[in-house]
C-alpha positions as YAML, in Angstrom:
chain: A
units: angstrom
residues:
- id: 1
  name: MET
  ca: [-40.44, -47.02, -91.82]
- id: 2
  name: VAL
  ca: [-43.37, -45.31, -93.61]
- id: 3
  name: VAL
  ca: [-46.07, -47.78, -94.62]
- id: 4
  name: ALA
  ca: [-48.15, -47.49, -97.77]
- id: 5
  name: VAL
  ca: [-51.32, -46.22, -96.06]
- id: 6
  name: VAL
  ca: [-51.86, -42.52, -96.71]
- id: 7
  name: VAL
  ca: [-53.90, -40.17, -94.55]
- id: 8
  name: VAL
  ca: [-55.00, -36.78, -95.85]
- id: 9
  name: ILE
  ca: [-55.47, -33.86, -93.47]
- id: 10
  name: SER
  ca: [-57.42, -31.24, -95.40]
- id: 11
  name: LEU
  ca: [-58.43, -27.71, -94.42]
- id: 12
  name: LEU
  ca: [-61.91, -26.98, -95.70]
- id: 13
  name: GLY
  ca: [-63.78, -23.76, -96.30]
- id: 14
  name: PHE
  ca: [-66.77, -23.42, -98.63]
- id: 15
  name: ASP
  ca: [-65.30, -25.07, -101.74]
- id: 16
  name: ILE
  ca: [-64.46, -28.78, -101.89]
- id: 17
  name: THR
  ca: [-62.67, -28.70, -105.26]
- id: 18
  name: HIS
  ca: [-59.13, -28.85, -103.84]
- id: 19
  name: ALA
  ca: [-60.07, -31.62, -101.40]
- id: 20
  name: VAL
  ca: [-61.69, -33.70, -104.15]
- id: 21
  name: ILE
  ca: [-58.55, -33.37, -106.29]
- id: 22
  name: THR
  ca: [-56.37, -34.36, -103.33]
- id: 23
  name: LEU
  ca: [-58.45, -37.44, -102.53]
- id: 24
  name: THR
  ca: [-58.54, -38.44, -106.19]
- id: 25
  name: ASN
  ca: [-54.77, -38.08, -106.57]
- id: 26
  name: PHE
  ca: [-53.66, -39.73, -103.33]
- id: 27
  name: LYS
  ca: [-56.53, -42.18, -102.67]
- id: 28
  name: PRO
  ca: [-56.03, -42.28, -98.90]
- id: 29
  name: ALA
  ca: [-57.64, -44.73, -96.52]
- id: 30
  name: GLU
  ca: [-58.75, -41.81, -94.34]
- id: 31
  name: VAL
  ca: [-59.26, -38.07, -94.59]
- id: 32
  name: VAL
  ca: [-59.35, -35.72, -91.62]
- id: 33
  name: VAL
  ca: [-61.29, -32.58, -92.52]
- id: 34
  name: ILE
  ca: [-60.42, -29.54, -90.40]
- id: 35
  name: LEU
  ca: [-63.11, -26.88, -90.19]
- id: 36
  name: GLY
  ca: [-62.64, -23.42, -88.72]
- id: 37
  name: VAL
  ca: [-65.13, -22.36, -86.05]
- id: 38
  name: VAL
  ca: [-65.55, -18.70, -85.08]
- id: 39
  name: ARG
  ca: [-66.61, -18.20, -81.45]
- id: 40
  name: GLY
  ca: [-68.24, -21.59, -81.36]
- id: 41
  name: ARG
  ca: [-70.14, -21.11, -84.62]
- id: 42
  name: LEU
  ca: [-69.55, -23.17, -87.75]
- id: 43
  name: ASP
  ca: [-70.57, -21.38, -90.94]
- id: 44
  name: GLN
  ca: [-73.39, -23.28, -92.64]
- id: 45
  name: ARG
  ca: [-71.54, -23.06, -95.95]
- id: 46
  name: SER
  ca: [-68.65, -24.97, -94.39]
- id: 47
  name: LEU
  ca: [-71.07, -27.58, -93.06]
- id: 48
  name: ILE
  ca: [-72.63, -28.01, -96.50]
- id: 49
  name: ALA
  ca: [-69.15, -28.34, -98.02]
- id: 50
  name: TYR
  ca: [-68.18, -30.96, -95.44]
- id: 51
  name: ASN
  ca: [-71.33, -33.01, -96.07]
- id: 52
  name: SER
  ca: [-70.64, -32.96, -99.81]
- id: 53
  name: LEU
  ca: [-67.02, -33.98, -99.32]
- id: 54
  name: GLU
  ca: [-68.03, -36.75, -96.93]
- id: 55
  name: GLN
  ca: [-70.38, -38.19, -99.54]
- id: 56
  name: PHE
  ca: [-67.64, -38.05, -102.16]
- id: 57
  name: ALA
  ca: [-65.19, -39.74, -99.80]
- id: 58
  name: LEU
  ca: [-67.66, -42.53, -99.05]
- id: 59
  name: THR
  ca: [-68.07, -43.27, -102.76]
- id: 60
  name: MET
  ca: [-64.29, -43.78, -102.89]
- id: 61
  name: GLY
  ca: [-64.27, -45.96, -99.79]
- id: 62
  name: ILE
  ca: [-62.43, -43.32, -97.77]
- id: 63
  name: ARG
  ca: [-63.19, -42.89, -94.08]
- id: 64
  name: CYS
  ca: [-64.01, -39.24, -93.30]
- id: 65
  name: VAL
  ca: [-63.26, -37.67, -89.90]
- id: 66
  name: ARG
  ca: [-64.41, -34.18, -88.93]
- id: 67
  name: GLN
  ca: [-62.32, -31.92, -86.67]
- id: 68
  name: GLU
  ca: [-63.54, -28.46, -85.67]
- id: 69
  name: VAL
  ca: [-61.01, -25.85, -84.56]
- id: 70
  name: GLU
  ca: [-61.82, -22.59, -82.77]
- id: 71
  name: VAL
  ca: [-59.75, -20.13, -84.79]
- id: 72
  name: THR
  ca: [-60.15, -17.08, -82.52]
- id: 73
  name: ASP
  ca: [-57.88, -18.66, -79.88]
- id: 74
  name: PHE
  ca: [-54.57, -18.89, -81.75]
- id: 75
  name: SER
  ca: [-52.65, -20.94, -79.17]
- id: 76
  name: LYS
  ca: [-55.49, -23.39, -78.63]
- id: 77
  name: ALA
  ca: [-56.02, -23.76, -82.38]
- id: 78
  name: VAL
  ca: [-52.33, -24.50, -82.98]
- id: 79
  name: SER
  ca: [-52.37, -27.03, -80.13]
- id: 80
  name: THR
  ca: [-55.50, -28.76, -81.46]
- id: 81
  name: VAL
  ca: [-54.15, -29.09, -85.00]
- id: 82
  name: ARG
  ca: [-50.75, -30.20, -83.71]
- id: 83
  name: GLU
  ca: [-52.36, -33.02, -81.71]
- id: 84
  name: VAL
  ca: [-54.17, -34.22, -84.84]
- id: 85
  name: MET
  ca: [-50.87, -34.28, -86.72]
- id: 86
  name: LYS
  ca: [-49.05, -36.06, -83.89]
- id: 87
  name: LYS
  ca: [-51.75, -38.73, -83.79]
- id: 88
  name: TYR
  ca: [-51.12, -39.77, -87.38]
- id: 89
  name: ALA
  ca: [-47.37, -39.16, -87.51]
- id: 90
  name: GLY
  ca: [-47.12, -41.37, -84.44]
- id: 91
  name: ARG
  ca: [-48.55, -44.22, -86.51]
- id: 92
  name: GLU
  ca: [-45.65, -43.81, -88.96]
- id: 93
  name: VAL
  ca: [-47.93, -43.46, -91.97]
- id: 94
  name: ALA
  ca: [-47.51, -41.11, -94.92]
- id: 95
  name: VAL
  ca: [-49.64, -38.02, -94.33]
- id: 96
  name: VAL
  ca: [-50.65, -35.45, -96.95]
- id: 97
  name: LEU
  ca: [-51.35, -32.03, -95.44]
- id: 98
  name: ASP
  ca: [-53.65, -30.14, -97.81]
- id: 99
  name: LEU
  ca: [-53.48, -26.39, -97.10]
- id: 100
  name: GLY
  ca: [-55.70, -25.54, -100.05]
- id: 101
  name: GLY
  ca: [-58.80, -24.30, -98.22]
- id: 102
  name: GLY
  ca: [-60.23, -23.03, -94.97]
- id: 103
  name: LEU
  ca: [-60.09, -19.66, -93.24]
- id: 104
  name: ARG
  ca: [-56.80, -17.84, -93.73]
- id: 105
  name: VAL
  ca: [-56.16, -17.71, -90.00]
- id: 106
  name: LEU
  ca: [-56.68, -21.49, -89.89]
- id: 107
  name: VAL
  ca: [-54.10, -21.96, -92.65]
- id: 108
  name: LEU
  ca: [-51.62, -19.90, -90.62]
- id: 109
  name: GLU
  ca: [-52.41, -21.82, -87.42]
- id: 110
  name: THR
  ca: [-51.95, -25.12, -89.24]
- id: 111
  name: PHE
  ca: [-48.63, -23.99, -90.72]
- id: 112
  name: VAL
  ca: [-47.38, -22.98, -87.27]
- id: 113
  name: ALA
  ca: [-48.63, -26.27, -85.81]
- id: 114
  name: PHE
  ca: [-46.73, -28.23, -88.44]
- id: 115
  name: TYR
  ca: [-43.43, -26.44, -87.89]
- id: 116
  name: SER
  ca: [-43.77, -26.77, -84.12]
- id: 117
  name: LEU
  ca: [-43.65, -30.55, -84.51]
- id: 118
  name: PRO
  ca: [-40.32, -32.35, -84.00]
- id: 119
  name: ARG
  ca: [-38.61, -33.15, -87.28]
- id: 120
  name: SER
  ca: [-39.00, -36.84, -86.44]
- id: 121
  name: TYR
  ca: [-42.75, -36.29, -86.92]
- id: 122
  name: ARG
  ca: [-42.59, -33.84, -89.83]
- id: 123
  name: LYS
  ca: [-40.73, -36.36, -91.99]
- id: 124
  name: TYR
  ca: [-43.98, -38.29, -92.50]
- id: 125
  name: PHE
  ca: [-45.76, -35.30, -94.08]
- id: 126
  name: LYS
  ca: [-46.15, -34.02, -97.61]
- id: 127
  name: LEU
  ca: [-47.36, -30.39, -97.70]
- id: 128
  name: ILE
  ca: [-49.42, -29.23, -100.66]
- id: 129
  name: MET
  ca: [-51.02, -25.90, -101.58]
- id: 130
  name: TYR
  ca: [-53.32, -25.08, -104.47]
- id: 131
  name: ILE
  ca: [-52.96, -22.28, -107.00]
- id: 132
  name: GLU
  ca: [-56.22, -20.33, -107.04]
- id: 133
  name: GLY
  ca: [-58.24, -20.89, -110.20]
- id: 134
  name: GLN
  ca: [-55.83, -23.50, -111.58]
- id: 135
  name: ASN
  ca: [-56.98, -26.67, -109.79]
- id: 136
  name: GLU
  ca: [-53.38, -27.75, -109.43]
- id: 137
  name: PHE
  ca: [-51.19, -27.97, -106.39]
- id: 138
  name: ILE
  ca: [-47.57, -27.35, -105.56]
- id: 139
  name: GLU
  ca: [-45.66, -29.34, -103.00]
- id: 140
  name: LEU
  ca: [-43.83, -27.41, -100.31]
- id: 141
  name: SER
  ca: [-40.52, -28.98, -99.41]
- id: 142
  name: GLU
  ca: [-39.91, -28.81, -95.67]
- id: 143
  name: ASP
  ca: [-36.18, -28.36, -96.30]
- id: 144
  name: MET
  ca: [-36.90, -25.45, -98.65]
- id: 145
  name: VAL
  ca: [-39.09, -23.64, -96.09]
- id: 146
  name: VAL
  ca: [-36.61, -24.20, -93.25]
- id: 147
  name: GLU
  ca: [-33.75, -23.05, -95.49]
- id: 148
  name: GLU
  ca: [-35.55, -19.79, -96.32]
- id: 149
  name: ILE
  ca: [-36.25, -19.14, -92.63]
- id: 150
  name: GLU
  ca: [-32.60, -19.77, -91.76]
- id: 151
  name: LYS
  ca: [-31.50, -17.60, -94.68]
- id: 152
  name: GLY
  ca: [-33.55, -14.72, -93.27]
- id: 153
  name: ARG
  ca: [-31.93, -15.17, -89.88]
- id: 154
  name: ARG
  ca: [-28.47, -15.17, -91.46]
- id: 155
  name: ILE
  ca: [-29.23, -11.97, -93.37]
- id: 156
  name: LEU
  ca: [-30.32, -10.28, -90.14]
- id: 157
  name: SER
  ca: [-27.23, -11.56, -88.37]
- id: 158
  name: GLU
  ca: [-24.95, -10.33, -91.15]
- id: 159
  name: SER
  ca: [-26.53, -6.87, -90.91]
- id: 160
  name: LEU
  ca: [-25.26, -6.46, -87.33]
- id: 161
  name: ASN
  ca: [-22.14, -4.41, -86.72]
- id: 162
  name: TYR
  ca: [-19.23, -5.49, -84.52]
- id: 163
  name: VAL
  ca: [-20.53, -3.80, -81.34]
- id: 164
  name: GLU
  ca: [-24.02, -5.30, -81.76]
- id: 165
  name: LYS
  ca: [-22.61, -8.78, -82.30]
- id: 166
  name: THR
  ca: [-20.39, -8.40, -79.24]
- id: 167
  name: ILE
  ca: [-23.37, -7.47, -77.04]
- id: 168
  name: LEU
  ca: [-25.22, -10.59, -78.19]
- id: 169
  name: GLU
  ca: [-22.14, -12.73, -77.55]
- id: 170
  name: VAL
  ca: [-21.25, -11.51, -74.05]
- id: 171
  name: ALA
  ca: [-24.78, -11.21, -72.62]
- id: 172
  name: GLU
  ca: [-26.37, -14.46, -71.45]
- id: 173
  name: PRO
  ca: [-29.67, -15.00, -73.33]
- id: 174
  name: GLY
  ca: [-32.70, -14.82, -71.05]
- id: 175
  name: THR
  ca: [-30.81, -12.99, -68.27]
- id: 176
  name: PRO
  ca: [-31.90, -9.41, -67.46]
- id: 177
  name: TYR
  ca: [-29.13, -6.80, -67.42]
- id: 178
  name: LYS
  ca: [-29.09, -3.16, -66.44]
- id: 179
  name: LEU
  ca: [-27.50, -0.84, -68.98]
- id: 180
  name: ASN
  ca: [-24.47, -0.33, -66.73]
- id: 181
  name: GLU
  ca: [-23.94, -4.11, -66.51]
- id: 182
  name: ILE
  ca: [-23.93, -4.45, -70.30]
- id: 183
  name: TYR
  ca: [-21.57, -1.47, -70.48]
- id: 184
  name: LYS
  ca: [-19.10, -3.29, -68.20]
- id: 185
  name: LEU
  ca: [-19.40, -6.54, -70.17]
- id: 186
  name: ILE
  ca: [-18.58, -5.00, -73.53]
- id: 187
  name: LYS
  ca: [-15.85, -2.83, -72.02]
- id: 188
  name: ALA
  ca: [-14.24, -6.01, -70.67]
- id: 189
  name: ALA
  ca: [-14.46, -7.37, -74.22]
- id: 190
  name: GLY
  ca: [-12.46, -4.38, -75.48]
- id: 191
  name: ILE
  ca: [-15.34, -2.25, -76.78]
- id: 192
  name: GLU
  ca: [-15.19, 1.47, -76.02]
- id: 193
  name: VAL
  ca: [-18.58, 3.16, -76.33]
- id: 194
  name: THR
  ca: [-20.42, 5.81, -74.33]
- id: 195
  name: LYS
  ca: [-23.45, 4.81, -72.30]
- id: 196
  name: GLN
  ca: [-25.59, 7.12, -74.44]
- id: 197
  name: ASN
  ca: [-24.49, 5.32, -77.61]
- id: 198
  name: LEU
  ca: [-24.94, 1.95, -75.90]
- id: 199
  name: TRP
  ca: [-28.54, 2.92, -75.09]
- id: 200
  name: ARG
  ca: [-29.13, 3.73, -78.78]
- id: 201
  name: ILE
  ca: [-27.57, 0.41, -79.84]
- id: 202
  name: LEU
  ca: [-29.79, -1.53, -77.43]
- id: 203
  name: LYS
  ca: [-32.84, 0.28, -78.81]
- id: 204
  name: LYS
  ca: [-31.77, -0.73, -82.32]
- id: 205
  name: LEU
  ca: [-31.30, -4.37, -81.26]
- id: 206
  name: SER
  ca: [-34.73, -4.25, -79.65]
- id: 207
  name: ARG
  ca: [-36.31, -3.11, -82.94]
- id: 208
  name: LYS
  ca: [-34.56, -5.98, -84.72]
- id: 209
  name: GLY
  ca: [-35.96, -8.46, -82.21]
- id: 210
  name: TYR
  ca: [-32.67, -9.48, -80.59]
- id: 211
  name: VAL
  ca: [-33.17, -7.66, -77.29]
- id: 212
  name: GLU
  ca: [-36.23, -7.10, -75.13]
- id: 213
  name: GLN
  ca: [-36.56, -4.21, -72.69]
- id: 214
  name: THR
  ca: [-38.32, -5.97, -69.82]
- id: 215
  name: GLU
  ca: [-38.57, -2.87, -67.64]
- id: 216
  name: ARG
  ca: [-37.13, 0.64, -67.53]
- id: 217
  name: GLY
  ca: [-33.36, 0.40, -67.96]
- id: 218
  name: VAL
  ca: [-33.35, -3.42, -67.96]
- id: 219
  name: TYR
  ca: [-32.56, -5.42, -71.10]
- id: 220
  name: THR
  ca: [-32.72, -9.13, -71.93]
- id: 221
  name: VAL
  ca: [-31.12, -10.79, -74.93]
- id: 222
  name: ARG
  ca: [-33.68, -13.12, -76.48]
- id: 223
  name: LYS
  ca: [-32.84, -16.81, -76.61]
- id: 224
  name: ARG
  ca: [-31.81, -17.78, -80.13]
...
């Protein structure tokens, strides 16, 4: 059960306007401010912005927590942000994730971190983004985002022909196959195609992201 306490996780760059609006609208007990660091260096403009936001938060009785994230290491950044999210979702409190500021790469890393969380954690979050120059935010529905991602996958799947679909069905994902082995598998499934054409089809599936050529003449169907 989600309790009434609200935590805001806010990405901050040089401008605190979006964060001030978020704190004013949601009046959380705590705000976690995520700042992007580039090769260990925090831009002084970000530091000034943080200090200003911290003062504003204090006047509202909101506890302010600072979290620096090294943005040049994508995997580490995603992991760091994800741990922050897990910490608060684990408390079963309502969390507002404000994606209105910060370095663009940090916004991307945060978005990836959010969608790498189990859905049992994501259900505690409200995602908001601000429209530049409008000082108003839109709420991103998790279901809407997931639906669009799945829709894209379905469109790609529907664009496959019968032979391509058969290859993906008969080959075990994650298992490397030589071209001749795939040839035998689809032949056993009733598909008649030359090895030259099969090679072209595998190249096409590789471009679409379904198959990976791990070494010369060896192909692996990606896990879906």
